C-alpha positions in Angstrom: 10.9 98.5 28.1 9.8 95.0 26.6 8.9 95.3 23.2 6.6 93.5 20.8 9.8 91.2 19.6 11.5 90.7 23.0 7.7 90.1 24.3 7.5 87.2 21.7 11.0 85.8 22.3 10.7 86.1 26.1 6.6 84.5 25.8 8.3 81.6 23.3 10.8 81.0 25.7 9.5 80.3 28.9 6.5 78.5 27.3 8.9 76.3 25.8 11.1 75.5 28.6 8.5 76.1 31.5 5.3 75.8 30.0 4.2 79.2 31.7 1.7 81.1 29.4 2.1 84.8 29.1 -0.9 86.0 26.3 -1.0 89.2 25.6 -3.4 90.2 28.3 -0.6 89.4 31.0 2.0 90.8 29.3 2.5 93.4 31.7 3.1 90.5 34.8 5.7 89.2 32.3 7.2 92.6 31.8 7.0 93.1 35.3 8.9 89.5 36.6 11.5 89.9 33.6 12.7 93.8 34.8 13.0 92.4 38.7 14.7 89.3 37.5 17.4 91.9 35.2 17.9 94.2 38.6 18.5 90.9 40.4 21.4 90.4 38.0 22.4 93.7 37.3 21.9 93.7 33.4 20.7 96.9 32.0 18.1 96.2 29.5 15.7 93.2 28.9 17.4 92.7 25.5 20.8 91.9 27.6 18.8 89.5 30.0 17.5 87.3 27.1 21.4 86.9 25.4 22.3 86.1 29.4 19.6 83.2 30.2 20.1 81.9 26.6 23.8 80.7 28.0 23.6 80.7 32.1 21.3 78.1 34.0 21.7 80.7 36.8 20.2 83.6 35.2 17.2 81.3 34.5 16.6 80.1 37.5 16.7 84.0 38.4 13.9 84.5 35.6 12.2 81.6 37.2 11.9 82.6 40.8 10.6 86.0 39.8 8.0 84.8 37.5 6.6 82.0 39.7 4.4 83.1 42.4 5.1 81.9 45.5 2.3 83.3 47.9 1.0 80.4 50.3 0.5 80.4 53.6 0.1 76.8 56.2 -3.4 75.2 55.3 -4.0 77.4 52.8 -7.9 76.9 51.8 -9.4 75.0 54.9 -12.1 73.5 52.8 -10.0 71.6 51.1 -7.8 70.4 54.3 -11.1 69.4 55.9 -11.6 67.0 53.2 -8.2 65.5 53.4 -9.6 65.1 56.9 -13.1 64.0 56.4 -13.1 62.1 53.2 -9.8 61.4 51.7 -7.7 59.6 54.2 -10.9 58.1 56.0 -10.9 56.4 52.6 -7.3 55.3 52.8 -7.2 54.0 55.8 -9.9 51.7 55.3 -8.2 50.5 51.9 -4.4 51.0 53.5 -4.9 49.4 57.2 -3.3 46.6 56.5 -0.3 48.4 55.1 0.1 51.4 57.0 2.0 53.5 54.8 1.0 56.3 52.6 2.9 58.6 49.7 2.0 62.2 48.8 2.7 64.5 46.4 3.0 68.1 46.8 3.6 69.5 43.4 4.0 73.1 43.1 5.5 73.1 47.0 6.7 77.3 46.8 8.0 77.8 50.3 6.9 74.7 51.8 3.9 75.3 53.5 1.6 72.6 51.9 4.0 69.8 52.3 4.3 70.6 55.9 0.6 71.3 56.2 0.3 67.9 54.7 2.7 65.7 57.6 0.9 67.8 60.2 -2.4 67.0 59.0 -1.8 63.4 58.6 0.6 63.0 62.0 -2.6 64.5 63.5 -5.4 62.4 61.3 -3.8 58.7 61.2 -4.1 56.5 63.7 -1.3 56.1 65.9 -1.1 52.8 67.6 0.3 50.7 65.8 1.7 53.7 63.8 1.1 54.8 59.9 4.6 55.7 58.0 4.6 58.4 55.2 6.1 59.7 53.0 6.2 63.2 51.3 7.6 64.6 48.2 7.6 67.5 47.3 8.5 69.6 44.0 9.0 72.7 42.4 11.0 74.6 39.6 11.8 77.4 41.8 15.1 76.7 43.1 15.3 79.5 45.4 11.6 78.8 46.9 13.3 75.1 47.4 15.8 76.4 49.3 13.6 78.2 51.9 11.5 75.3 52.2 14.7 73.0 52.8 15.0 75.8 55.5 11.8 75.4 57.4 11.8 79.0 58.9 8.6 80.7 58.4 7.3 84.1 59.3 4.2 84.9 61.1 2.2 86.1 57.8 2.4 81.9 57.0 0.2 81.4 60.0 -2.4 83.5 59.4 -4.7 80.8 59.4 -3.4 78.2 61.3 -4.3 78.1 65.4 -2.2 78.9 68.0 -1.8 75.9 69.1 -1.2 74.2 66.1 1.8 76.6 65.8 2.9 75.8 69.3 2.7 71.9 68.9 4.9 71.4 65.8 7.5 75.3 65.3 9.9 76.6 67.5 10.4 80.3 67.9 13.6 81.6 67.0 14.9 84.9 66.2 10.9 86.2 65.9 10.1 83.8 63.1 8.9 79.7 63.4 11.3 76.6 62.7 9.5 73.7 62.0 10.1 70.7 64.2 12.5 68.1 63.1 10.1 65.3 63.3 7.9 66.8 60.8 10.8 68.3 58.7 12.3 64.7 58.5 8.5 63.6 56.6 9.3 65.6 53.4 11.6 65.3 50.8 12.3 68.5 48.1 13.1 68.3 44.3 13.2 70.5 41.5 10.7 69.4 38.9 9.6 71.1 36.0 6.2 69.6 35.6 6.2 70.7 31.8 8.9 68.1 31.3 7.8 64.5 30.1 9.8 62.7 32.5 7.8 61.4 35.1 5.5 59.0 35.9 9.0 57.5 37.0 10.2 54.5 39.0 14.0 55.2 38.8 13.3 59.5 40.4 10.4 57.5 42.6 7.5 59.9 40.9 4.7 57.5 40.6 2.5 55.2 43.1 1.2 58.5 45.1 -2.3 57.5 47.4 -2.6 61.6 47.3 -1.1 64.4 45.1 -2.0 68.2 45.3 -1.4 70.4 42.7 -3.0 73.4 43.8 -3.1 76.6 42.0 -0.7 75.6 39.8 -1.8 74.4 36.0 -3.5 77.8 35.5 -0.2 79.4 34.7 -0.5 76.7 31.8 -2.4 77.1 28.3 -4.7 74.2 27.5 -2.3 71.9 26.0 0.4 72.0 28.5 -2.3 71.7 31.1 -3.6 68.5 29.5 -0.5 67.1 29.4 0.2 67.6 33.0 -3.1 66.4 34.4 -2.6 63.0 32.8 0.9 62.5 34.1 -0.4 63.4 37.1 -3.2 60.4 36.6 -0.6 58.2 35.5 1.7 58.9 38.9 -1.2 58.1 41.0 -2.1 54.4 42.2 -5.8 52.9 41.6 -7.9 54.7 44.3 -5.5 57.3 44.8 -6.5 61.3 45.2 -6.0 64.7 43.3 -6.6 67.9 44.5 -6.4 70.9 42.4 -6.8 74.4 43.3 -10.4 76.1 43.4 -10.3 77.5 40.2 -8.5 74.4 38.1 -11.6 72.2 38.0 -13.1 71.5 34.3 -15.4 68.2 34.2 -13.1 67.5 30.6 -9.8 67.9 31.9 -10.5 65.6 34.5 -13.0 63.2 32.7 -10.7 59.8 33.6 -11.3 60.6 37.3 -14.2 60.0 39.7 -15.6 63.2 40.8 -16.4 63.3 44.6 -17.9 66.5 46.0 -16.9 67.6 49.5 -18.4 71.0 51.3 -16.2 73.8 49.7 -13.4 71.2 47.5 -13.9 69.3 44.6 -11.6 66.2 44.6 -10.4 63.9 41.8 -10.2 60.2 42.2 -8.5 57.5 40.3 -10.8 55.2 39.5 -10.1 51.5 41.8 -10.3 49.3 38.9 -7.8 51.4 36.9 -4.2 49.4 36.0 -1.9 49.3 39.1 1.1 51.2 37.4 0.9 53.1 33.5 3.7 53.5 31.7 5.3 57.3 31.4 2.3 58.6 28.9 3.6 59.4 25.3 2.4 62.7 24.8 3.5 65.3 22.2 6.0 68.2 23.4 4.6 71.5 24.0 6.5 72.9 21.2 7.5 71.1 18.1 10.9 73.1 18.8 13.8 71.7 20.5 14.3 73.7 23.8 17.1 76.1 24.1 20.5 76.1 25.9 20.8 74.7 28.7 18.3 72.2 28.9 19.4 69.0 27.5 17.3 67.5 24.7 16.4 63.8 25.1 16.8 62.3 22.3 18.0 58.6 21.3 21.7 58.3 19.6 22.1 57.0 16.5 24.0 53.5 16.9 26.7 53.1 14.2 26.2 49.6 12.6 29.7 48.6 14.0 29.6 49.6 17.0 28.7 46.7 19.4 25.5 47.1 21.5 25.5 47.0 25.3 23.8 43.8 26.7 20.2 44.3 28.4 20.3 45.0 32.3 19.8 42.4 34.2 16.1 41.4 35.2 14.6 42.3 38.4 14.4 38.5 39.0 18.2 37.9 38.2 19.5 40.5 40.7 16.6 39.1 43.2 18.2 35.5 43.0 21.4 37.2 43.5 20.5 38.7 46.7 18.9 35.3 47.8 21.7 33.1 47.5 23.9 35.5 49.2 21.5 35.6 52.0 20.9 32.0 52.3 24.9 31.2 52.8 24.7 33.8 55.6 26.2 36.6 53.8 24.4 39.4 54.8 26.7 42.3 54.0 26.5 41.0 50.3 23.3 40.2 50.3 22.3 43.9 51.2 24.3 45.1 48.5 22.7 43.0 45.9 18.9 44.6 47.3 19.9 48.3 47.4 21.0 47.6 43.8 18.1 45.6 42.9 16.1 48.7 44.5 18.1 51.3 43.0 17.2 49.7 39.3 13.8 48.7 40.2 12.4 50.9 43.1 8.8 49.3 42.7 9.6 45.4 42.9 7.8 44.3 46.0 10.4 41.1 46.7 13.1 43.0 47.0 11.3 45.1 50.0 10.4 41.4 51.5 14.4 40.2 51.3 15.1 43.7 52.5 12.8 42.9 55.6 14.3 39.4 56.2 18.1 40.8 56.5 16.8 43.7 59.0 14.2 40.8 60.6 17.9 38.9 61.1 19.6 42.2 62.3 17.1 42.6 65.3 15.7 45.8 63.7 11.8 44.6 63.4 10.4 48.4 63.1 12.8 48.3 59.5 11.7 45.1 58.9 7.8 45.3 59.3 8.2 48.8 57.3 9.6 47.1 54.2 6.9 44.0 54.8 4.6 46.6 54.2 6.1 48.5 51.5 6.3 44.8 49.5 2.4 44.3 50.8 2.1 48.3 49.7 3.4 48.0 46.0 1.6 44.6 45.3 -1.8 44.3 47.6 -1.8 40.3 46.6 2.1 39.9 47.7 1.5 37.1 50.3 4.9 36.5 51.7 4.9 40.2 52.6 1.9 39.4 54.8 3.0 36.2 56.4 6.2 38.6 57.5 4.2 41.2 58.8 2.3 38.6 60.8 5.7 36.9 62.0 7.1 40.3 63.3 3.5 41.3 65.0 4.0 37.7 66.8 7.4 38.8 68.2 6.0 42.3 68.9 3.3 40.4 71.0 0.4 42.1 68.7 -1.4 38.9 68.2 -4.7 40.6 67.0 -2.3 42.2 64.1 -0.9 39.1 63.1 -4.3 37.7 62.8 -5.6 40.1 60.6 -2.4 39.8 58.2 -2.2 36.0 58.4 -6.5 35.9 57.3 -5.9 38.6 54.3 -2.9 36.4 53.3 -5.4 33.0 53.6 -8.0 34.9 51.3 -5.9 35.7 49.0 -4.2 31.9 49.2 -7.9 30.6 48.7 -7.9 32.0 45.2 -5.1 30.4 43.8 -4.7 26.4 42.6 -2.7 24.2 45.2 0.1 24.0 43.3 0.0 27.8 42.2 3.6 29.3 43.2 3.3 32.4 45.7 6.9 32.0 47.3 9.5 33.5 44.6 11.7 32.3 47.1 11.5 28.6 47.8 8.9 27.9 45.1 6.9 27.2 47.6 3.1 26.4 46.5 -0.3 27.8 47.5 -0.5 24.6 49.4 2.3 24.4 51.3 2.2 28.2 52.3 -1.3 27.9 53.2 -0.3 25.0 55.8 2.3 27.1 57.1 0.2 29.9 57.3 -2.5 27.5 59.3 0.3 26.8 62.1 1.4 30.3 62.5 -2.5 30.7 62.9 -2.8 27.9 65.9 0.1 29.5 67.5 -1.4 32.7 68.3 -5.1 31.2 68.8 -6.5 32.5 65.5 
């Protein structure tokens, strides 16, 4: 039985740890979920359950598994997927045609049907020649759901709005169920994340610079202050011009006032303005509760350093790490150069010149597809990175794709025209805009540009 005292204690606990809001009108829902968790954990009553979850992370995960709803299916809400195909992707295809690389985030992915639906939709919608690269992050607070999502094995009920032809194209029958093909599964990376925690946007976690975020039927479970904080962090996690898709029950003009609102048949879409700053630091917001989170969650606090304790030196800057990698590459020590680049990308995963240097290393070893992908990433992260565009053009020339090479070089020329002649645009060799333009003109002459 969920007494008044236990109701208050459980409601406070799940709100502080997970942001889940259980007002009085949802007390019965909370009680039902807790009773199911108690049965799964083999405890006699809810008082024992409270004592158990306060000391056991595994027990807490079981409670979350019972309180979060995993009801979903492939291509849920057809109108929103139609808007993805007909509004969002055409916009991104036009603006990202040179980079041909998109990053998506399924926030609150449940058992995986949503991110896999996104992967299938992109595969069927994006131009195939030359191909686009996609990366889909899928996160959820429910560890049990994540395990099922990674397995990618589904029963017929998950396909209740999926055409048979699509299911047969992307899934393999297996013992009365359907397993997703590996080429789609590889597009999605699953990770555990509590949306309430202010740990994102985060370059270190790769939770930043998304073109599209789907966060559907998640925000309705939070109270208003928590929802405001999450929406702000989602906004900060998008690139300028990035799109946010939320559930039908979640539109709120005031909540999404920073976004542009775009209406599509049966769907409301939100886009971060194109003139917004490229990357916003992690938002500083008040915590959901002024009380520290109960164990076992860590308390994020800054330790007090005694006056006599030496302070560690600051970490090397990205330019310093880049120089180390460049020096090794210049002397032909490619393994050491690659080691330095990997360390640089681990510390600064959004540093465009690092991807350019990694592309040069791949190109040296004849891995042209890998090189092209990294040149594209460098331009994706810095659309004005001339050297990345020229690197892409060089690969296109080697692949006998002169039209693509000309487009990249002309885009680079447009950027160069905006700089003074003595402006440094090549950070590796201190090449000026005038010097790089001369080299670019030679490339254009080679391909008849």
